[in-house]
C-alpha positions as CSV (number, residue, x, y, z in Angstrom):
1,M,44.4,-128.6,-136.4
2,E,44.6,-132.4,-136.7
3,K,47.6,-134.1,-135.2
4,E,48.8,-135.4,-138.6
5,I,48.8,-131.9,-140.1
6,I,50.6,-130.5,-137.1
7,K,53.2,-133.2,-137.5
8,D,53.7,-132.5,-141.2
9,V,53.8,-128.7,-140.6
10,I,56.3,-128.8,-137.7
11,E,58.4,-132.0,-138.5
12,W,60.6,-132.2,-135.4
13,D,60.2,-131.6,-131.6
14,I,56.6,-131.2,-132.4
15,A,55.2,-130.8,-128.8
16,N,57.3,-127.6,-128.3
17,W,57.5,-126.1,-131.8
18,S,53.8,-126.5,-132.5
19,R,53.2,-124.0,-129.7
20,A,54.3,-121.4,-132.2
21,I,51.3,-122.3,-134.4
22,C,49.0,-122.0,-131.4
23,Y,50.5,-118.6,-130.5
24,W,50.0,-117.3,-134.0
25,H,46.5,-118.5,-134.3
26,K,45.7,-116.9,-131.0
27,N,47.0,-113.5,-132.0
28,V,46.4,-113.1,-135.8
29,T,43.8,-114.2,-138.4
30,I,45.1,-116.0,-141.5
31,T,42.1,-118.0,-142.5
32,H,40.3,-117.3,-145.8
33,K,42.2,-114.0,-146.2
34,K,43.9,-114.9,-149.5
35,H,47.1,-113.3,-148.2
36,Q,50.2,-113.2,-150.4
37,C,52.7,-115.2,-148.3
38,L,56.4,-116.2,-148.4
39,E,58.1,-118.9,-146.5
40,L,61.8,-118.6,-146.0
41,G,64.2,-121.6,-145.3
42,A,61.3,-124.0,-146.2
43,T,63.1,-127.3,-146.7
44,R,60.0,-129.6,-146.8
45,G,57.6,-126.6,-146.7
46,G,55.7,-127.2,-143.5
47,L,54.8,-123.6,-142.9
48,S,53.8,-123.2,-146.5
49,L,51.4,-126.1,-146.0
50,W,50.0,-124.4,-142.9
51,L,49.4,-121.1,-144.8
52,A,48.0,-122.8,-147.9
53,I,45.4,-125.0,-146.2
54,H,44.0,-121.8,-144.6
55,G,43.3,-120.3,-148.1
56,N,46.4,-118.2,-148.7
57,Q,48.7,-118.0,-151.8
58,V,52.2,-119.1,-150.8
59,L,55.7,-118.8,-152.3
60,C,57.7,-121.6,-150.8
61,T,61.5,-120.9,-150.8
62,D,64.9,-121.9,-149.6
63,L,68.5,-121.2,-150.7
64,K,68.0,-124.0,-153.2
65,N,64.6,-124.4,-154.8
66,P,62.7,-126.7,-152.3
67,E,60.2,-128.0,-154.8
68,K,61.6,-131.6,-155.0
69,W,61.6,-131.8,-151.1
70,A,58.3,-130.0,-150.5
71,S,55.9,-130.7,-153.4
72,G,55.1,-134.3,-152.2
73,L,53.9,-133.0,-148.8
74,H,51.8,-130.3,-150.5
75,Q,50.3,-132.7,-153.0
76,K,49.3,-134.9,-150.1
77,Y,46.9,-132.2,-149.0
78,N,46.0,-131.2,-152.6
79,C,47.4,-127.7,-152.2
80,Q,47.2,-125.9,-155.5
81,N,48.1,-122.5,-154.1
82,I,51.8,-123.0,-153.5
83,T,54.7,-122.1,-155.9
84,Y,58.4,-122.6,-155.4
85,A,61.6,-120.7,-155.9
86,A,65.2,-120.4,-154.8
87,L,65.7,-117.4,-152.6
88,D,68.4,-116.0,-150.3
89,A,66.9,-114.6,-147.1
90,T,69.7,-112.1,-146.8
91,D,68.9,-110.7,-150.3
92,I,65.2,-110.9,-150.9
93,P,64.3,-109.5,-154.4
94,Y,60.9,-108.1,-153.5
95,D,59.7,-104.7,-152.2
96,Q,56.4,-104.4,-150.4
97,Q,55.1,-107.6,-152.0
98,F,53.8,-109.9,-149.2
99,D,51.1,-109.7,-146.5
100,I,52.8,-112.5,-144.4
101,I,56.3,-113.9,-144.3
102,V,57.1,-116.9,-142.1
103,F,60.1,-118.8,-141.0
104,K,61.2,-121.4,-138.5
105,S,64.7,-121.9,-137.2
106,I,66.8,-120.2,-139.9
107,L,68.7,-117.3,-138.2
108,G,71.2,-119.5,-136.5
109,G,72.2,-121.2,-139.8
110,I,72.3,-118.0,-141.8
111,S,74.5,-116.4,-139.2
112,Q,76.7,-119.4,-138.4
113,D,80.4,-119.0,-137.6
114,N,79.4,-116.0,-135.4
115,R,78.3,-113.8,-138.3
116,N,75.9,-111.9,-136.1
117,E,75.3,-109.2,-138.6
118,Y,73.3,-111.6,-140.8
119,K,70.6,-111.9,-138.2
120,A,69.7,-108.2,-138.6
121,K,70.3,-108.3,-142.3
122,T,67.8,-111.1,-142.8
123,I,65.1,-109.3,-140.7
124,N,65.6,-106.0,-142.5
125,E,65.2,-107.8,-145.8
126,I,62.0,-109.3,-144.6
127,H,60.8,-105.9,-143.5
128,K,61.5,-104.5,-147.0
129,A,59.6,-107.3,-148.7
130,L,56.4,-106.9,-146.5
131,K,53.6,-104.6,-147.5
132,P,52.8,-101.8,-145.0
133,G,51.0,-103.5,-142.1
134,G,52.3,-106.9,-143.2
135,M,53.3,-109.5,-140.7
136,L,56.3,-111.6,-140.0
137,L,55.4,-114.8,-138.1
138,F,58.6,-116.5,-136.8
139,A,59.8,-119.3,-134.5
140,E,63.6,-119.3,-133.8
141,N,66.0,-121.3,-131.6
142,L,67.3,-119.4,-128.6
143,A,70.7,-119.9,-127.0
144,S,69.0,-120.6,-123.7
145,T,71.1,-122.0,-120.8
146,R,74.7,-123.0,-120.5
147,L,73.6,-126.6,-120.4
148,H,71.7,-126.2,-123.7
149,R,74.8,-124.7,-125.3
150,I,77.1,-127.5,-124.1
151,L,74.8,-130.3,-125.3
152,R,74.1,-128.6,-128.7
153,R,77.9,-128.3,-129.3
154,K,78.3,-132.0,-128.6
155,Y,75.2,-133.4,-130.3
156,G,73.9,-130.7,-132.6
157,T,75.4,-128.3,-135.1
158,P,78.5,-126.7,-133.6
159,K,78.6,-123.7,-136.0
160,W,75.0,-122.7,-135.4
161,N,74.7,-119.2,-134.1
162,Y,71.8,-119.3,-131.7
163,L,69.8,-116.1,-131.1
164,E,70.3,-114.4,-127.8
165,M,67.4,-112.8,-125.9
166,H,69.2,-109.5,-125.6
167,E,69.5,-109.3,-129.4
168,V,65.8,-109.5,-130.1
169,D,64.6,-106.0,-129.6
170,E,67.5,-104.5,-131.7
171,I,67.2,-107.0,-134.5
172,F,63.4,-106.3,-134.9
173,S,63.7,-102.5,-134.3
174,S,62.6,-101.7,-137.9
175,F,59.1,-103.1,-137.2
176,K,56.3,-101.0,-135.9
177,S,55.3,-103.6,-133.3
178,L,56.8,-106.8,-131.9
179,K,55.2,-109.4,-129.6
180,Y,56.6,-112.8,-128.7
181,T,56.6,-115.6,-126.2
182,T,59.2,-118.3,-125.3
183,T,58.6,-122.0,-124.9
184,G,60.4,-125.3,-124.2
185,F,63.2,-126.4,-121.9
186,F,63.6,-130.2,-121.6
187,G,62.5,-131.0,-125.1
188,C,65.9,-129.8,-126.5
189,F,67.6,-132.6,-124.6
190,G,65.8,-135.5,-126.5
191,R,68.0,-137.4,-128.9
192,T,65.1,-139.0,-130.7
193,E,61.7,-137.7,-131.7
194,K,60.1,-140.1,-129.2
195,Q,62.2,-138.6,-126.4
196,K,61.6,-135.1,-127.6
197,N,57.8,-135.7,-127.6
198,I,57.9,-137.0,-124.0
199,L,60.1,-134.2,-122.8
200,G,58.0,-131.7,-124.7
201,K,54.9,-132.8,-122.9
202,I,56.7,-132.4,-119.6
203,D,57.6,-128.9,-120.8
204,G,53.9,-128.2,-121.3
205,L,53.1,-129.1,-117.8
206,L,56.1,-127.5,-116.0
207,E,56.8,-124.5,-118.3
208,F,55.3,-122.0,-115.8
209,L,58.2,-122.9,-113.5
210,I,60.9,-122.1,-116.1
211,P,62.0,-118.5,-116.4
212,K,61.1,-117.1,-119.8
213,G,64.7,-116.3,-120.6
214,K,65.8,-119.9,-120.0
215,R,63.6,-121.4,-122.6
216,Y,64.9,-122.4,-126.1
217,I,62.2,-121.4,-128.6
218,L,61.2,-117.8,-129.4
219,S,57.8,-117.5,-131.2
220,G,56.7,-114.1,-132.3
221,I,54.7,-111.7,-134.5
222,A,56.3,-108.5,-136.0
223,I,54.1,-106.0,-137.8
224,K,55.5,-103.5,-140.3
């Protein structure tokens, strides 16, 4: 994909989070399949754009209808196959409706203030909304190291409830299969996008030296 599209799809910390797109492309086929898709927690609708430009029909959602924030981006690429709605990811009003559901960095916000049960509730609602054999493509912030936690409390969102690696298998236990990878270490420490981009490139070079459980982004594919 072109750099401009990747930037519009990912939005922040692009060098590290864009590796989720690479991982999904490597492991699943979404092009020209005309899948029925749902993006949760869309904000500006980057993942909806990614699905739409590959020929799929997408429902772009957030807790508040994201159309006024996302439609400009989608119009930039002349996407006519995206619709918009308000939707609570903990109470999805669909049953076996979608071939693909996607999200990026939503579980920590949904479960903020240590409401851990909302992580599993969200994933179970997604499972219900997928067709048999449907796929969840996700990228989520991990708690990572003590240093990551300290800096996030100081500079980030203190109430955010980051996903722990030991929670992953249990939260996704309703799915028939689950595969995932982890990425990123230094990129999280950047205070500006320029800094994050530089540190993200360093991550790409040195990631093989960082234990998988110490990285801060979880990218995965769960199949119903």
